[in-house]
Backbone of each chain as ProteinMPNN parsed JSONL, in Angstrom:
{"seq_chain_A": "MTDFILKRVAALLLPFIQMYGLYVILHGHVSPGGSFAGGIVVGLAFIAFTTIYGLKKGRAKISEKATALVESYGTLWYGLMGMVGVFKGAPFLANKMAGIDLGELGALSSGGLIGLIGLGVGIRVSSTMITLFFTMIEEES", "coords_chain_A": {"N_chain_A": [[151.83, 115.555, 154.439], [154.847, 117.418, 154.262], [157.535, 117.02, 154.33], [160.843, 117.41, 153.292], [163.052, 115.599, 153.271], [161.825, 113.141, 153.74], [160.247, 112.925, 151.449], [162.18, 112.79, 149.398], [163.613, 110.464, 150.098], [161.587, 108.572, 149.907], [161.017, 108.777, 147.183], [163.337, 107.704, 146.147], [163.332, 105.098, 147.191], [160.825, 103.803, 146.78], [160.367, 102.821, 144.052], [162.099, 100.604, 144.035], [161.065, 99.075, 146.094], [158.65, 98.393, 144.964], [159.483, 96.926, 142.729], [160.64, 94.809, 144.093], [158.378, 93.692, 145.285], [156.984, 92.798, 143.003], [158.842, 90.943, 142.147], [158.717, 89.066, 144.241], [156.115, 88.155, 143.893], [156.263, 86.989, 141.306], [158.251, 85.066, 141.619], [157.128, 83.318, 143.378], [156.818, 80.56, 143.381], [159.297, 79.4, 143.267], [161.001, 80.392, 145.171], [161.316, 81.55, 148.617], [158.403, 83.244, 149.893], [155.622, 84.508, 148.09], [152.383, 84.832, 146.465], [150.531, 86.23, 148.072], [152.107, 87.58, 150.01], [153.804, 89.081, 148.297], [151.925, 90.615, 146.909], [150.962, 92.203, 148.957], [153.243, 93.722, 149.498], [153.52, 95.201, 147.115], [151.106, 96.624, 147.184], [151.463, 98.101, 149.532], [153.516, 99.8, 148.779], [152.215, 101.631, 147.136], [150.462, 102.666, 149.05], [152.233, 103.848, 150.874], [153.322, 105.801, 149.206], [151.054, 107.416, 148.824], [150.485, 108.288, 151.453], [152.704, 109.866, 151.915], [152.966, 111.708, 149.763], [150.459, 112.75, 149.465], [146.888, 112.734, 148.877], [145.938, 113.463, 146.342], [148.065, 113.245, 144.464], [148.596, 110.573, 144.808], [146.252, 109.399, 143.87], [146.512, 110.075, 141.239], [148.453, 108.346, 140.399], [147.374, 105.758, 140.483], [144.309, 104.898, 139.315], [140.829, 104.917, 140.282], [139.32, 103.388, 138.598], [141.167, 101.603, 137.523], [141.942, 100.026, 139.742], [139.489, 98.881, 140.321], [139.008, 97.369, 138.017], [141.196, 95.54, 138.062], [140.644, 94.304, 140.432], [138.178, 92.948, 139.943], [138.689, 91.415, 137.593], [140.901, 89.968, 138.391], [139.877, 88.15, 140.206], [138.224, 86.743, 138.483], [140.133, 85.678, 136.784], [141.347, 83.654, 138.243], [139.287, 81.748, 138.297], [139.152, 81.225, 135.531], [141.654, 80.074, 135.07], [141.213, 77.785, 136.505], [139.314, 76.618, 134.863], [140.817, 75.723, 132.74], [141.699, 73.165, 133.357], [139.233, 71.823, 133.251], [138.556, 72.018, 130.539], [140.465, 70.382, 129.485], [139.645, 67.915, 130.188], [139.906, 67.15, 132.832], [139.592, 67.368, 136.465], [138.231, 70.453, 137.952], [140.517, 73.127, 138.385], [142.719, 71.487, 138.06], [146.148, 70.568, 137.705], [148.734, 69.04, 137.215], [147.353, 66.784, 136.596], [145.842, 67.546, 134.425], [147.533, 67.283, 132.361], [149.405, 69.278, 131.878], [152.493, 70.712, 130.987], [154.995, 70.57, 133.338], [157.528, 71.587, 133.402], [161.028, 72.471, 133.959], [162.404, 71.749, 137.13], [162.573, 74.322, 139.48], [162.946, 76.343, 137.654], [161.771, 79.541, 136.355], [159.558, 79.207, 134.792], [158.415, 76.925, 135.686], [156.033, 74.579, 137.086], [153.604, 74.791, 135.778], [150.333, 75.841, 135.817], [150.559, 77.125, 138.22], [152.25, 79.361, 138.554], [150.896, 81.261, 136.985], [148.405, 81.456, 138.258], [149.32, 82.402, 140.683], [150.295, 84.927, 139.942], [147.868, 86.207, 139.286], [146.557, 86.148, 141.804], [148.346, 87.676, 143.273], [148.307, 90.346, 142.117], [145.702, 90.878, 142.645], [145.54, 90.883, 145.472], [147.148, 93.104, 145.989], [145.633, 95.129, 144.787], [143.404, 94.981, 146.395], [144.397, 95.895, 148.876], [145.022, 98.535, 148.123], [142.525, 99.537, 147.333], [140.994, 99.32, 149.711], [142.446, 101.073, 151.372], [142.268, 103.565, 149.971], [139.496, 103.94, 149.874], [138.85, 104.232, 152.586], [140.411, 106.463, 153.322], [139.506, 108.459, 151.663], [136.977, 108.762, 152.539], [137.305, 110.058, 154.925], [138.351, 112.544, 154.259]], "CA_chain_A": [[153.188, 115.789, 154.94], [155.65, 118.123, 153.263], [158.932, 116.9, 154.722], [161.688, 117.258, 152.102], [163.863, 114.382, 153.357], [160.919, 112.001, 153.587], [159.829, 112.824, 150.052], [163.287, 112.331, 148.554], [163.912, 109.059, 150.416], [160.508, 107.755, 149.34], [161.183, 108.751, 145.732], [164.433, 106.788, 145.827], [163.122, 103.721, 147.639], [159.572, 103.152, 146.402], [160.466, 101.961, 142.86], [162.745, 99.335, 144.349], [160.112, 98.297, 146.893], [157.662, 97.844, 144.052], [160.15, 95.874, 141.972], [160.794, 93.667, 144.984], [157.069, 93.051, 145.426], [156.706, 92.04, 141.786], [159.743, 89.791, 142.157], [158.203, 88.066, 145.179], [154.937, 87.531, 143.278], [156.611, 86.16, 140.151], [159.069, 83.936, 142.041], [156.488, 82.694, 144.526], [156.868, 79.106, 143.352], [160.658, 78.863, 143.285], [161.772, 80.932, 146.293], [160.409, 81.941, 149.701], [157.494, 84.334, 149.553], [154.404, 84.03, 147.464], [151.553, 85.871, 145.869], [149.907, 87.072, 149.088], [153.126, 88.474, 150.567], [154.235, 90.02, 147.273], [150.847, 91.559, 146.635], [150.895, 93.195, 150.038], [154.369, 94.646, 149.345], [153.188, 96.124, 146.021], [150.053, 97.528, 147.642], [151.986, 99.018, 150.546], [154.293, 100.839, 148.119], [151.255, 102.677, 146.74], [149.914, 103.304, 150.247], [153.271, 104.733, 151.395], [153.379, 106.958, 148.305], [149.912, 108.302, 149.068], [150.598, 108.942, 152.759], [153.782, 110.85, 151.915], [152.791, 112.755, 148.753], [149.118, 113.305, 149.481], [145.849, 111.928, 148.23], [145.742, 113.824, 144.938], [149.129, 112.64, 143.654], [148.44, 109.122, 144.873], [145.168, 109.02, 142.974], [146.972, 110.211, 139.856], [149.28, 107.18, 140.059], [146.523, 104.599, 140.207], [142.95, 105.423, 139.34], [139.788, 104.061, 140.862], [138.874, 102.447, 137.578], [142.178, 100.554, 137.379], [141.849, 99.073, 140.85], [138.244, 98.12, 140.215], [139.177, 96.372, 136.96], [142.099, 94.488, 138.537], [139.91, 93.616, 141.5], [137.177, 92.011, 139.418], [139.229, 90.444, 136.653], [141.811, 89.073, 139.098], [139.059, 87.057, 140.724], [137.779, 85.95, 137.334], [141.319, 85.012, 136.253], [141.514, 82.409, 139.003], [138.311, 80.791, 137.794], [139.522, 80.844, 134.165], [142.758, 79.129, 135.192], [140.629, 76.518, 136.907], [138.583, 76.024, 133.745], [141.77, 75.063, 131.835], [141.631, 71.743, 133.674], [137.962, 71.261, 132.792], [138.585, 71.882, 129.087], [141.351, 69.277, 129.119], [139.058, 66.659, 130.617], [140.345, 66.812, 134.185], [138.802, 68.165, 137.417], [138.438, 71.899, 138.081], [141.776, 73.542, 139.002], [143.745, 70.458, 137.95], [147.396, 71.077, 137.141], [149.469, 67.948, 136.582], [146.344, 65.838, 136.115], [145.341, 67.991, 133.133], [148.561, 67.06, 131.347], [150.166, 70.496, 131.59], [153.931, 70.498, 131.163], [155.415, 71.23, 134.571], [158.796, 72.263, 133.173], [162.209, 72.102, 134.738], [162.235, 72.106, 138.541], [163.365, 75.475, 139.896], [162.918, 77.417, 136.658], [160.662, 80.481, 136.556], [158.389, 78.731, 134.044], [157.994, 75.617, 136.186], [154.817, 74.549, 137.886], [152.383, 74.851, 134.996], [149.398, 76.937, 136.073], [150.736, 77.714, 139.551], [152.793, 80.703, 138.41], [149.867, 82.164, 136.453], [147.424, 81.695, 139.325], [149.99, 83.252, 141.673], [150.302, 86.307, 139.435], [146.521, 86.752, 139.456], [146.276, 86.385, 143.216], [149.202, 88.762, 143.739], [147.812, 91.68, 141.746], [144.423, 91.038, 143.32], [145.769, 91.267, 146.862], [147.637, 94.487, 146.016], [144.525, 96.053, 144.503], [142.542, 94.997, 147.578], [144.993, 96.81, 149.847], [144.907, 99.914, 147.644], [141.118, 99.952, 147.36], [140.582, 99.531, 151.104], [143.08, 102.286, 151.881], [141.731, 104.775, 149.34], [138.101, 104.137, 150.279], [138.781, 104.733, 153.96], [140.996, 107.786, 153.492], [138.671, 109.436, 150.962], [135.789, 108.991, 153.35], [137.637, 110.996, 155.988], [138.67, 113.891, 153.776]], "C_chain_A": [[154.028, 116.456, 153.857], [157.129, 118.046, 153.586], [159.786, 116.59, 153.502], [162.442, 115.937, 152.113], [162.989, 113.155, 153.106], [160.534, 111.804, 152.129], [160.946, 112.278, 149.177], [163.615, 110.865, 148.81], [162.845, 108.147, 149.821], [160.66, 107.659, 147.83], [162.29, 107.804, 145.325], [164.036, 105.338, 146.088], [161.911, 103.04, 147.004], [159.646, 102.345, 145.105], [161.082, 100.606, 143.167], [161.831, 98.447, 145.188], [159.091, 97.63, 145.981], [158.233, 96.72, 143.19], [160.288, 94.613, 142.818], [159.472, 92.93, 145.161], [156.725, 92.22, 144.196], [157.594, 90.799, 141.697], [159.202, 88.686, 143.054], [156.977, 87.371, 144.593], [155.363, 86.545, 142.195], [157.436, 84.943, 140.545], [158.449, 83.198, 143.218], [156.626, 81.193, 144.546], [158.28, 78.548, 143.326], [161.48, 79.389, 144.462], [160.802, 81.297, 147.405], [159.586, 83.175, 149.343], [156.241, 83.761, 148.944], [153.528, 85.178, 147.043], [150.929, 86.777, 146.922], [150.914, 88.071, 149.646], [153.564, 89.52, 149.546], [153.184, 91.048, 146.948], [150.74, 92.621, 147.7], [152.043, 94.194, 149.918], [154.068, 95.662, 148.248], [152.128, 97.13, 146.472], [150.576, 98.546, 148.636], [152.868, 100.092, 149.933], [153.377, 101.985, 147.695], [150.731, 103.425, 147.961], [150.944, 104.266, 150.843], [153.392, 105.981, 150.535], [152.255, 107.941, 148.616], [150.023, 108.999, 150.418], [151.673, 110.014, 152.745], [153.465, 112.007, 150.974], [151.386, 113.339, 148.72], [148.162, 112.533, 148.595], [145.752, 112.19, 146.734], [146.775, 113.158, 144.036], [149.03, 111.129, 143.665], [147.358, 108.632, 143.935], [145.58, 109.13, 141.512], [147.79, 109.002, 139.435], [148.42, 105.983, 139.7], [145.072, 105.011, 140.386], [141.993, 104.406, 139.937], [139.347, 102.987, 139.873], [139.853, 101.283, 137.446], [142.07, 99.536, 138.502], [140.571, 98.246, 140.747], [138.361, 97.027, 139.164], [140.038, 95.211, 137.436], [141.397, 93.621, 139.574], [138.971, 92.555, 140.934], [137.816, 90.953, 138.529], [140.281, 89.543, 137.279], [141.067, 87.889, 139.679], [138.617, 86.138, 139.598], [138.923, 85.117, 136.766], [141.547, 83.672, 136.939], [140.548, 81.343, 138.482], [138.649, 80.314, 136.39], [140.663, 79.836, 134.19], [142.256, 77.766, 135.662], [139.928, 75.82, 135.757], [139.508, 75.358, 132.737], [141.734, 73.561, 132.067], [140.358, 71.105, 133.14], [137.985, 71.046, 131.284], [139.486, 70.741, 128.638], [140.828, 67.941, 129.633], [139.506, 66.199, 131.985], [139.482, 67.616, 135.163], [139.136, 69.65, 137.377], [139.725, 72.16, 138.847], [142.843, 72.451, 138.968], [144.99, 71.044, 137.3], [148.169, 69.959, 136.445], [148.512, 66.947, 135.945], [145.845, 66.219, 134.722], [146.386, 67.852, 132.036], [149.329, 68.303, 130.971], [151.631, 70.244, 131.887], [154.424, 71.27, 132.375], [156.773, 71.899, 134.441], [159.894, 71.799, 134.105], [162.053, 72.601, 136.17], [163.151, 73.276, 138.903], [163.41, 76.589, 138.878], [161.709, 78.309, 136.9], [159.397, 79.982, 135.871], [157.878, 77.407, 134.569], [156.655, 75.729, 136.887], [153.532, 74.682, 137.111], [151.546, 76.073, 135.335], [149.706, 77.687, 137.364], [151.274, 79.136, 139.459], [151.747, 81.697, 137.933], [148.828, 82.492, 137.512], [148.031, 82.633, 140.365], [150.041, 84.701, 141.239], [148.936, 86.956, 139.614], [146.222, 87.085, 140.896], [147.09, 87.571, 143.73], [148.661, 90.129, 143.393], [146.462, 91.937, 142.393], [144.597, 91.518, 144.752], [146.244, 92.715, 146.934], [146.492, 95.454, 145.741], [143.535, 96.097, 145.658], [143.071, 95.972, 148.615], [144.762, 98.257, 149.429], [143.468, 100.396, 147.74], [140.653, 100.226, 148.78], [141.147, 100.837, 151.636], [142.433, 103.535, 151.303], [140.293, 105.021, 149.759], [138.029, 104.741, 151.668], [139.318, 106.15, 154.064], [140.174, 108.835, 152.758], [137.41, 109.731, 151.736], [136.06, 110.032, 154.414], [137.793, 112.41, 155.463], [137.42, 114.608, 153.282]], "O_chain_A": [[153.934, 116.104, 152.681], [157.902, 118.907, 153.165], [159.511, 115.644, 152.764], [162.48, 115.23, 151.106], [163.363, 112.251, 152.36], [160.495, 110.68, 151.629], [160.717, 111.42, 148.325], [163.865, 110.106, 147.874], [163.156, 107.078, 149.295], [160.46, 106.591, 147.252], [162.205, 107.164, 144.277], [164.365, 104.45, 145.3], [161.951, 101.844, 146.719], [159.047, 101.271, 145.038], [160.651, 99.583, 142.634], [161.815, 97.227, 145.024], [158.713, 96.476, 146.181], [157.578, 95.706, 142.947], [160.083, 93.499, 142.336], [159.438, 91.7, 145.185], [156.242, 91.094, 144.309], [157.161, 89.743, 141.235], [159.222, 87.512, 142.683], [156.8, 86.164, 144.76], [154.892, 85.408, 142.161], [157.349, 83.899, 139.898], [159.153, 82.529, 143.973], [156.561, 80.588, 145.616], [158.452, 77.329, 143.36], [162.565, 78.869, 144.722], [159.594, 81.351, 147.175], [160.029, 84.036, 148.582], [155.847, 82.638, 149.26], [153.87, 86.346, 147.231], [150.805, 87.98, 146.693], [150.623, 89.263, 149.748], [153.684, 90.701, 149.873], [153.497, 92.22, 146.735], [150.467, 93.786, 147.412], [151.861, 95.379, 150.197], [154.328, 96.852, 148.42], [152.227, 98.324, 146.189], [150.189, 99.714, 148.599], [152.974, 101.186, 150.487], [153.71, 103.158, 147.869], [150.57, 104.645, 147.933], [150.592, 105.366, 151.268], [153.546, 107.087, 151.054], [152.476, 109.151, 148.665], [149.693, 110.18, 150.527], [151.572, 110.986, 153.493], [153.669, 113.166, 151.335], [151.144, 114.322, 148.019], [148.562, 111.79, 147.699], [145.514, 111.273, 145.949], [146.441, 112.587, 142.997], [149.337, 110.471, 142.671], [147.503, 107.597, 143.285], [145.086, 108.398, 140.655], [147.826, 108.659, 138.253], [148.698, 105.276, 138.731], [144.658, 105.421, 141.47], [142.299, 103.222, 140.075], [139.046, 101.852, 140.243], [139.449, 100.132, 137.28], [142.101, 98.329, 138.259], [140.571, 97.052, 141.049], [137.889, 95.908, 139.362], [139.683, 94.047, 137.25], [141.532, 92.398, 139.596], [138.967, 91.409, 141.385], [137.544, 89.76, 138.668], [140.54, 88.457, 136.761], [141.557, 86.761, 139.651], [138.632, 84.915, 139.734], [138.715, 83.988, 136.322], [141.896, 82.682, 136.296], [140.93, 80.195, 138.255], [138.461, 79.139, 136.074], [140.656, 78.864, 133.435], [142.792, 76.727, 135.276], [139.936, 74.592, 135.668], [139.061, 74.52, 131.954], [141.738, 72.775, 131.12], [140.386, 69.983, 132.634], [137.499, 70.027, 130.792], [139.306, 70.191, 127.552], [141.519, 66.929, 129.516], [139.494, 65.004, 132.278], [138.709, 68.47, 134.727], [140.17, 70.058, 136.849], [140.0, 71.495, 139.846], [143.779, 72.484, 139.767], [144.892, 71.92, 136.441], [148.249, 69.934, 135.217], [148.805, 66.346, 134.912], [145.472, 65.354, 133.93], [146.148, 68.261, 130.9], [149.857, 68.39, 129.862], [151.976, 69.641, 132.904], [154.287, 72.492, 132.432], [157.137, 72.707, 135.295], [159.726, 70.885, 134.911], [161.625, 73.732, 136.399], [164.357, 73.226, 138.661], [163.869, 77.686, 139.196], [160.747, 77.908, 137.555], [158.288, 80.291, 136.309], [156.989, 76.812, 133.961], [156.202, 76.819, 137.234], [152.457, 74.689, 137.71], [151.993, 77.207, 135.163], [149.173, 78.775, 137.584], [150.824, 80.02, 140.187], [151.701, 82.834, 138.403], [148.416, 83.642, 137.658], [147.364, 83.537, 140.867], [149.855, 85.606, 142.052], [148.841, 88.108, 140.039], [145.702, 88.159, 141.199], [146.596, 88.374, 144.522], [148.558, 90.992, 144.265], [146.112, 93.086, 142.661], [143.906, 92.432, 145.202], [145.82, 93.472, 147.807], [146.391, 96.492, 146.395], [142.895, 97.123, 145.888], [142.319, 96.773, 149.17], [144.366, 99.097, 150.236], [143.209, 101.519, 148.173], [139.996, 101.234, 149.038], [140.437, 101.619, 152.269], [142.087, 104.459, 152.039], [139.896, 106.166, 149.978], [137.243, 105.657, 151.911], [138.764, 106.966, 154.8], [140.141, 109.991, 153.182], [136.834, 110.812, 151.615], [135.172, 110.804, 154.775], [137.414, 113.37, 156.133], [137.5, 115.754, 152.839]]}, "seq_chain_B": "MLLILLLVAYVVVVAVTELPPYGIAGNPVHNQVSQRYIESAWEETGVLNMITAVVLDYRAYDTMFETIVLFTAVLAVIITLKTTEREGDGK", "coords_chain_B": {"N_chain_B": [[125.932, 83.492, 187.004], [128.665, 84.184, 186.952], [129.606, 81.837, 188.006], [129.066, 80.012, 185.974], [130.756, 80.949, 184.004], [133.253, 80.523, 185.221], [133.205, 77.765, 185.361], [133.198, 77.047, 182.639], [135.682, 78.122, 181.915], [137.329, 76.5, 183.478], [136.891, 73.994, 182.276], [137.959, 74.498, 179.734], [140.654, 74.984, 180.363], [141.387, 72.49, 181.409], [141.068, 70.938, 179.12], [143.061, 72.031, 177.514], [145.375, 71.322, 178.91], [145.363, 68.661, 178.404], [146.302, 68.408, 175.841], [148.618, 67.079, 173.404], [152.183, 67.259, 173.996], [154.246, 69.911, 172.613], [156.146, 69.548, 169.627], [156.843, 66.828, 169.63], [157.672, 63.783, 168.051], [155.791, 61.779, 167.764], [153.271, 62.894, 167.663], [149.756, 63.348, 166.862], [149.46, 65.205, 164.753], [151.51, 64.826, 162.969], [151.038, 63.207, 160.508], [150.277, 61.048, 157.696], [149.663, 62.923, 155.76], [151.193, 65.346, 155.853], [153.606, 64.101, 155.522], [153.377, 63.133, 152.9], [153.22, 65.563, 151.447], [155.781, 66.614, 151.968], [157.448, 64.716, 150.842], [156.652, 64.289, 148.151], [155.781, 66.652, 146.922], [157.278, 68.13, 145.106], [157.481, 66.606, 142.769], [154.871, 66.206, 142.094], [153.71, 68.695, 141.717], [155.634, 70.314, 140.588], [156.898, 72.573, 141.6], [159.258, 74.348, 143.636], [158.853, 75.649, 146.063], [157.33, 74.577, 148.824], [155.154, 75.525, 150.264], [153.773, 77.14, 148.452], [153.061, 75.099, 146.721], [151.197, 73.695, 148.276], [149.298, 75.707, 148.81], [148.47, 76.739, 146.295], [148.02, 74.508, 144.725], [147.419, 71.826, 145.907], [145.544, 72.732, 147.769], [143.883, 74.388, 146.231], [141.23, 75.134, 145.873], [140.589, 76.227, 148.347], [142.201, 78.556, 148.379], [141.073, 79.874, 146.239], [138.472, 80.512, 147.136], [139.261, 82.069, 149.191], [140.276, 84.325, 147.885], [137.872, 85.197, 146.893], [136.618, 85.871, 149.241], [138.175, 88.083, 149.973], [137.443, 89.788, 147.885], [134.719, 90.117, 148.459], [134.965, 91.433, 150.893], [136.12, 93.851, 150.108], [134.046, 94.825, 148.517], [132.058, 95.175, 150.485], [133.216, 97.162, 152.088], [133.368, 99.263, 150.235], [130.666, 99.669, 149.679], [129.682, 100.516, 152.151], [131.276, 102.722, 152.893], [131.825, 104.443, 150.744], [131.458, 107.701, 149.582], [131.089, 109.386, 147.468], [128.898, 110.826, 145.062], [127.169, 109.598, 142.228], [127.116, 110.884, 138.841], [124.205, 112.454, 137.581], [122.407, 111.586, 139.482], [120.03, 112.531, 140.133], [120.025, 114.866, 141.618]], "CA_chain_B": [[126.619, 83.818, 185.746], [130.113, 84.045, 187.17], [129.881, 80.416, 188.233], [129.084, 79.343, 184.662], [131.989, 81.368, 183.326], [134.373, 79.823, 185.846], [133.118, 76.354, 184.973], [133.651, 76.953, 181.241], [137.124, 78.366, 181.921], [137.963, 75.304, 184.02], [136.844, 72.941, 181.252], [138.902, 74.849, 178.664], [142.018, 74.791, 180.858], [141.62, 71.048, 181.5], [141.238, 70.439, 177.758], [144.367, 72.464, 176.997], [146.441, 70.524, 179.539], [145.328, 67.309, 177.839], [146.873, 68.408, 174.495], [149.952, 66.468, 173.354], [153.24, 68.274, 174.078], [154.684, 70.471, 171.338], [157.428, 69.15, 169.074], [157.138, 65.412, 169.78], [157.513, 63.172, 166.732], [154.648, 60.87, 167.717], [152.012, 63.63, 167.77], [148.811, 63.022, 165.778], [149.54, 66.104, 163.596], [152.513, 64.349, 162.018], [150.467, 62.012, 159.89], [150.763, 60.781, 156.335], [149.398, 64.047, 154.859], [152.39, 66.186, 155.779], [154.665, 63.248, 154.947], [153.173, 63.111, 151.452], [153.603, 66.858, 150.904], [157.226, 66.815, 152.044], [158.19, 63.782, 149.994], [156.349, 64.245, 146.715], [155.207, 67.881, 146.378], [158.075, 68.653, 143.986], [157.22, 65.923, 141.499], [153.452, 66.26, 141.761], [153.311, 70.032, 141.282], [156.707, 70.915, 139.804], [157.411, 73.816, 142.174], [160.192, 74.104, 144.731], [158.312, 76.186, 147.308], [156.304, 73.624, 149.25], [153.961, 76.257, 150.716], [153.018, 77.478, 147.244], [152.47, 73.865, 146.206], [149.99, 73.383, 149.048], [148.288, 76.771, 148.731], [147.943, 76.958, 144.948], [147.728, 73.291, 143.977], [146.649, 70.855, 146.694], [144.412, 73.424, 148.395], [143.576, 75.497, 145.32], [139.862, 75.586, 146.131], [140.628, 77.087, 149.528], [142.747, 79.853, 147.983], [140.115, 80.535, 145.35], [137.412, 81.151, 147.909], [139.898, 83.123, 149.979], [140.28, 85.546, 147.077], [136.488, 85.688, 146.805], [136.362, 86.529, 150.526], [138.782, 89.417, 149.867], [136.598, 90.552, 146.974], [133.505, 90.484, 149.188], [135.322, 92.419, 151.911], [136.269, 95.14, 149.43], [132.702, 95.269, 148.132], [131.347, 95.651, 151.67], [133.801, 98.441, 152.499], [132.975, 100.3, 149.27], [129.231, 99.948, 149.816], [129.371, 101.245, 153.384], [132.06, 103.926, 153.13], [131.967, 105.326, 149.59], [130.558, 108.827, 149.78], [130.903, 110.195, 146.263], [127.664, 110.547, 144.342], [127.309, 109.46, 140.787], [126.5, 111.939, 138.059], [122.856, 112.12, 137.177], [121.737, 110.859, 140.544], [118.752, 113.156, 140.394], [120.142, 115.896, 142.649]], "C_chain_B": [[128.127, 83.632, 185.873], [130.501, 82.587, 187.34], [129.977, 79.665, 186.907], [130.375, 79.667, 183.925], [133.195, 80.624, 183.883], [134.387, 78.357, 185.443], [133.638, 76.159, 183.553], [135.159, 77.139, 181.174], [137.864, 77.14, 182.43], [138.005, 74.194, 182.978], [137.861, 73.218, 180.156], [140.337, 74.591, 179.12], [142.344, 73.312, 180.946], [141.857, 70.468, 180.111], [142.597, 70.812, 177.203], [145.481, 71.642, 177.624], [146.466, 69.104, 179.004], [145.979, 67.24, 176.459], [148.241, 67.731, 174.516], [151.029, 67.541, 173.38], [153.765, 68.673, 172.705], [156.025, 69.876, 170.911], [157.803, 67.706, 169.28], [156.809, 64.704, 168.471], [156.267, 62.292, 166.65], [153.304, 61.56, 167.776], [151.065, 63.268, 166.622], [148.89, 63.967, 164.587], [150.522, 65.59, 162.562], [152.025, 63.06, 161.374], [150.95, 61.899, 158.454], [150.528, 61.953, 155.396], [150.637, 64.923, 154.709], [153.562, 65.401, 155.195], [154.599, 63.254, 153.424], [153.603, 64.434, 150.817], [155.123, 66.992, 150.858], [157.939, 65.946, 151.019], [157.901, 63.968, 148.513], [155.707, 65.518, 146.176], [155.963, 68.316, 145.133], [157.777, 67.923, 142.696], [155.74, 65.967, 141.128], [153.022, 67.632, 141.271], [154.392, 70.73, 140.468], [157.224, 72.219, 140.352], [158.301, 73.474, 143.364], [159.619, 74.553, 146.068], [157.124, 75.33, 147.748], [155.012, 74.327, 149.681], [153.1, 76.655, 149.522], [152.356, 76.239, 146.661], [151.19, 73.522, 146.951], [148.909, 74.422, 148.783], [147.652, 76.842, 147.348], [147.713, 75.679, 144.158], [146.895, 72.294, 144.785], [145.396, 71.497, 147.279], [143.961, 74.6, 147.546], [142.162, 76.017, 145.528], [139.832, 76.566, 147.299], [141.112, 78.487, 149.171], [141.78, 80.613, 147.092], [139.019, 81.233, 146.156], [137.966, 82.193, 148.866], [139.944, 84.434, 149.19], [138.868, 86.1, 146.935], [136.093, 86.377, 148.11], [136.947, 87.939, 150.521], [137.912, 90.334, 149.005], [135.338, 91.032, 147.684], [133.795, 91.542, 150.242], [135.448, 93.807, 151.289], [134.908, 95.696, 149.021], [131.971, 95.858, 149.33], [131.878, 97.005, 152.111], [133.365, 99.552, 151.551], [131.511, 100.676, 149.458], [128.972, 100.803, 151.047], [130.071, 102.593, 153.454], [132.117, 104.893, 151.962], [130.951, 106.46, 149.681], [130.286, 109.62, 148.513], [129.621, 109.79, 145.552], [127.945, 110.43, 142.862], [126.648, 110.634, 140.081], [125.124, 111.491, 137.605], [122.117, 111.316, 138.213], [120.39, 111.483, 140.883], [118.816, 114.234, 141.446], [120.122, 117.273, 142.011]], "O_chain_B": [[128.773, 83.014, 185.026], [131.56, 82.148, 186.894], [130.838, 78.804, 186.725], [131.002, 78.803, 183.313], [134.05, 80.153, 183.133], [135.448, 77.777, 185.213], [134.412, 75.241, 183.283], [135.844, 76.406, 180.461], [138.906, 76.772, 181.888], [139.027, 73.529, 182.813], [138.548, 72.307, 179.694], [141.144, 74.048, 178.366], [143.453, 72.904, 180.6], [142.727, 69.617, 179.927], [143.225, 70.018, 176.503], [146.444, 71.296, 176.939], [147.476, 68.411, 179.132], [146.196, 66.144, 175.941], [148.95, 67.794, 175.521], [150.821, 68.628, 172.842], [153.736, 67.886, 171.759], [156.93, 69.717, 171.731], [158.974, 67.359, 169.125], [155.785, 64.99, 167.849], [155.74, 62.084, 165.557], [152.282, 60.89, 167.924], [151.519, 62.919, 165.532], [148.442, 63.602, 163.5], [150.375, 65.895, 161.378], [152.528, 61.972, 161.656], [151.903, 62.564, 158.048], [151.132, 61.994, 154.324], [151.079, 65.21, 153.597], [154.398, 65.948, 154.475], [155.619, 63.363, 152.744], [154.266, 64.441, 149.78], [155.688, 67.422, 149.853], [158.913, 66.375, 150.401], [158.805, 63.822, 147.69], [155.139, 65.493, 145.085], [155.352, 68.822, 144.192], [157.81, 68.531, 141.626], [155.394, 65.783, 139.961], [152.074, 67.738, 140.494], [154.085, 71.66, 139.722], [157.934, 72.93, 139.641], [158.121, 72.446, 144.016], [159.865, 73.918, 147.094], [156.059, 75.354, 147.131], [153.916, 73.8, 149.491], [151.876, 76.534, 149.553], [151.231, 76.304, 146.165], [150.205, 73.107, 146.339], [147.749, 74.077, 148.558], [146.436, 76.988, 147.232], [147.252, 75.747, 143.019], [145.78, 71.957, 144.385], [144.324, 70.893, 147.288], [143.689, 75.681, 148.067], [141.916, 77.213, 145.376], [139.15, 77.59, 147.256], [140.525, 79.483, 149.594], [141.676, 81.837, 147.171], [138.681, 82.389, 145.898], [137.247, 83.09, 149.305], [139.69, 85.509, 149.734], [138.674, 87.313, 146.865], [135.332, 87.345, 148.101], [136.314, 88.88, 150.997], [137.677, 91.494, 149.346], [134.931, 92.185, 147.544], [132.984, 92.44, 150.468], [134.967, 94.799, 151.837], [134.65, 96.891, 149.161], [131.338, 96.909, 149.222], [131.105, 97.895, 152.465], [133.032, 100.652, 151.992], [131.153, 101.853, 149.404], [128.143, 101.713, 151.007], [129.516, 103.533, 154.024], [132.429, 106.067, 152.163], [129.752, 106.228, 149.835], [129.364, 110.434, 148.475], [129.288, 108.61, 145.443], [128.841, 111.08, 142.322], [125.758, 111.29, 140.621], [124.9, 110.322, 137.288], [121.296, 110.462, 137.879], [119.695, 111.033, 141.794], [117.818, 114.517, 142.108], [120.21, 118.28, 142.714]]}, "name": "protein", "num_of_chains": 2, "seq": "MTDFILKRVAALLLPFIQMYGLYVILHGHVSPGGSFAGGIVVGLAFIAFTTIYGLKKGRAKISEKATALVESYGTLWYGLMGMVGVFKGAPFLANKMAGIDLGELGALSSGGLIGLIGLGVGIRVSSTMITLFFTMIEEESMLLILLLVAYVVVVAVTELPPYGIAGNPVHNQVSQRYIESAWEETGVLNMITAVVLDYRAYDTMFETIVLFTAVLAVIITLKTTEREGDGK"}
């Protein structure tokens, strides 16, 4: 698509959409939303950019290698966060049981491991959306 | 064949009409599990968002394998749809 208005509106809006997605991921444990919803918003910002500006420019923004790395290490990150509990002598994926400081209720740093796990899941979901979209659209072209 | 289908449909409809009505306080879904989450999720997990507390703490195993399901889905899509050949593939 080469529509001038569409391109300018997307250029204005997409950074804010992406910021909002990151906000939803990071504040998943203190406000409505969460890592799955936020990850989808971040992924959809990339997908909208690619549908408006074309496949080449979209690929320049986020490479295949980056999504593959995030994809694999995001999954591994979840397991590592679970192992924190094991190293502290508690069950796998333990949070309060492992003696982690839960912090002040309602603060961004509250919840111990929950915020970190949420960040991992969020970037994973966004990279899943991006990978699925790029794989399908590159197959067609 | 049609008779069997109609019979199955009849059984399903009868089972659905036997379900407890929606939104009644005495329903079996309102048991001590949801009560526990509502009353003590904030002090047991330290987060305000109760859904996040359930998804990422009480049911953390479920979410973990959910992410693995996503990973497997992406792998399957890449394996079936990726068309680019690697360098040095012998062509």
